[in-house]
C-alpha positions in Angstrom: -6.1 -7.9 -23.4 -6.0 -6.6 -19.8 -3.0 -7.4 -17.6 -3.5 -10.5 -15.4 -3.5 -8.3 -12.2 -5.8 -5.6 -13.6 -9.3 -5.4 -12.1 -10.8 -5.7 -15.5 -14.4 -6.4 -16.7 -13.0 -9.6 -18.4 -11.6 -10.8 -15.1 -14.8 -10.0 -13.2 -16.8 -11.8 -15.8 -14.7 -14.9 -15.7 -14.8 -15.0 -11.9 -18.5 -14.5 -11.9 -19.0 -17.4 -14.3 -16.9 -19.7 -12.2 -18.8 -18.7 -9.1 -22.1 -19.3 -10.8 -21.0 -22.8 -11.8 -20.0 -23.4 -8.2 -23.4 -22.2 -6.9 -25.2 -24.4 -9.5 -23.2 -27.5 -8.4 -23.0 -26.9 -4.7 -25.7 -29.4 -3.7 -23.8 -32.1 -5.5 -21.0 -31.9 -2.9 -18.2 -32.6 -5.3 -15.0 -34.0 -3.9 -12.5 -31.1 -3.7 -9.3 -31.5 -5.6 -6.3 -29.4 -6.6 -7.3 -30.1 -10.2 -10.5 -28.2 -9.6 -8.4 -25.2 -8.6 -6.2 -25.6 -11.7 -9.4 -25.4 -13.9 -10.5 -22.3 -12.1 -7.2 -20.5 -12.6 -7.0 -21.5 -16.2 -10.6 -20.1 -16.8 -10.1 -16.8 -15.2 -6.7 -16.3 -16.8 -7.9 -17.2 -20.3 -8.9 -13.7 -21.5 -6.0 -11.9 -19.7 -2.6 -10.9 -20.8 -0.7 -13.6 -19.0 2.5 -15.6 -19.6 1.1 -18.8 -21.2 3.4 -21.0 -19.2 1.8 -19.7 -16.0 -1.8 -20.5 -17.0 -3.1 -23.7 -15.4 0.3 -24.7 -14.2 1.6 -25.2 -10.7 5.1 -24.0 -9.7 7.5 -26.8 -9.9 5.9 -28.4 -13.0 7.9 -28.5 -16.3 8.9 -24.9 -17.2 8.2 -23.6 -13.7 10.8 -25.7 -11.8 12.5 -22.6 -10.3 9.6 -20.2 -10.2 9.4 -18.5 -6.9 6.8 -16.1 -5.5 7.0 -13.4 -2.9 4.2 -11.5 -1.2 5.6 -8.5 0.7 8.2 -10.0 3.0 7.0 -13.5 2.7 7.8 -16.2 0.1 5.5 -19.0 -0.9 6.9 -22.5 -0.5 9.8 -23.4 -2.7 8.8 -24.6 -6.2 10.3 -28.0 -5.5 8.0 -28.5 -2.5 4.7 -27.4 -4.2 3.7 -30.8 -5.4 4.1 -32.4 -1.9 2.4 -29.4 -0.2 -0.6 -29.6 -2.6 -0.9 -33.4 -2.1 -1.0 -32.8 1.7 -3.5 -29.9 1.2 -5.8 -32.1 -0.8 -5.6 -35.0 1.6 -6.4 -32.9 4.6 -9.2 -31.0 2.8 -10.9 -34.2 1.7 -10.7 -35.6 5.2 -12.1 -32.3 6.7 -14.9 -32.2 4.2 -15.8 -35.8 4.9 -15.9 -35.1 8.6 -18.1 -31.9 8.2 -20.4 -33.6 5.7 -21.3 -36.4 8.1 -23.4 -34.3 10.6 -24.7 -31.9 8.0 -27.0 -33.4 5.4 -27.2 -31.6 2.1 -29.7 -28.8 2.3 -29.8 -28.8 6.1 -29.8 -25.5 8.0 -26.6 -25.0 10.1 -26.7 -24.6 13.9 -24.2 -22.1 15.5 -21.5 -24.8 16.1 -21.8 -26.1 12.6 -21.6 -22.6 11.1 -18.4 -22.1 13.1 -16.9 -25.3 11.8 -17.7 -24.4 8.2 -16.2 -20.9 8.6 -13.1 -22.4 10.1 -12.8 -24.9 7.2 -13.2 -22.1 4.7 -10.5 -20.1 6.5 -8.1 -23.0 6.8 -8.4 -23.9 3.0 -8.0 -20.2 2.0 -5.0 -19.7 4.3 -3.2 -22.9 3.3 -3.6 -22.0 -0.4 -2.2 -18.6 0.3 0.7 -20.1 2.3 1.6 -22.6 -0.5 1.1 -20.0 -3.3 1.2 -22.8 -5.9 0.5 -20.6 -9.0 2.8 -17.9 -10.3 -0.2 -15.6 -10.3 -3.9 -15.8 -9.2 -3.5 -17.5 -5.8 -5.6 -15.0 -3.9 -8.5 -15.3 -6.4 -8.2 -19.1 -6.2 -8.1 -19.0 -2.4 -11.3 -16.9 -2.4 -13.0 -19.4 -4.8 -12.0 -22.2 -2.4 -13.6 -20.3 0.5 -16.9 -19.8 -1.4 -16.9 -23.3 -2.8 -16.8 -24.6 0.8 -19.3 -22.1 2.1 -21.8 -22.9 -0.6 -21.4 -26.6 0.0 -22.9 -26.1 3.5 -25.6 -23.6 2.6 -23.8 -20.4 3.4 -23.7 -17.6 0.9 -20.6 -16.8 -1.2 -19.5 -14.1 1.3 -15.9 -13.7 0.3 -15.7 -11.0 -2.4 -13.6 -12.2 -5.4 -12.7 -8.8 -6.8 -11.6 -6.4 -5.6 -10.0 -8.1 -2.6 -12.0 -7.9 0.6 -11.0 -5.4 3.4 -11.8 -5.7 7.1 -8.3 -7.0 7.9 -8.1 -9.4 5.0 -4.6 -8.3 3.9 -3.2 -8.6 7.4 -4.7 -12.1 7.7 -3.1 -13.0 4.5 0.3 -12.1 5.9 -0.4 -14.3 8.9 -1.4 -17.1 6.5 2.0 -16.9 4.8 3.4 -17.7 8.2 1.2 -20.7 8.6 -1.4 -19.1 10.9 -4.9 -19.5 9.5 -6.9 -18.3 12.6 -6.8 -14.5 11.7 -8.5 -15.5 8.4 -11.2 -17.2 10.4 -11.8 -14.0 12.3 -12.0 -11.9 9.1 -14.4 -14.4 7.5 -16.8 -14.1 10.5 -16.8 -10.4 10.0 -17.3 -10.7 6.2 -20.2 -13.2 6.7 -21.9 -10.9 9.2 -21.5 -7.9 6.9 -22.8 -10.0 3.9 -25.9 -11.1 5.9 -26.5 -7.6 7.3 -26.4 -6.1 3.8 -28.7 -8.8 2.4 -31.3 -8.1 5.1 -31.4 -4.3 4.4 
C-alpha cells in the first residue's frame, strides 16, 4: 500500500471517484455537514498505508484526544477544541449556503457578483478547514474537496486541483489560513478559476 502522503495512483483514483460523485449530486444541493467530510477522508484513505485510528476520525475523538498537528510554523487548533470548532464551521457554512442559495436557483447562470460570492464561500470554507485541521492527515485534500463541492453546487467547474496541490500562491495562502485569514485563498481561487476556464477554452 502507498503511504498516505504519497501522490499515488490509488489516491488519485479515490479522489477522482469522490469528485465524480460530488459532480453527479451537485444539482441536489445537499446540506453540507462535517460528516460529509469524514466520509470523504475515510474513502480516500482506505487504500493507503495509514494508521487505522486516523482514518475517518477527528482529532479529539477517542484515541486522538491529544493528537496535535503542525504545518510549518503553525499548529491546527488544539485537539480538545476541534469538536467546538467543527460545530461552528458547520453552522456558519450551512447559514452561508442558505444565503447564497436564495438568489441563485439551481442550474441558473451566475452573474459577476454571484460568482464573486461563490468564490469567497469556497475560499472561506477551504481556509477554515485548513485552520482547524481536524484530521491527523488529509486536511488539504478535504479542504479542496469542500471548495469543489461548493463551486459545483453553483454551476462553477471543479477548478481546485485535488492532487498534486495547486500552485499560484496556494501554499502561501494556506499559511495565511492557518492564521485565520481566508482572503488570500480567495485571491488564489480567482486565479485558479481563470486558468481553468482559459485552458478549457483552448
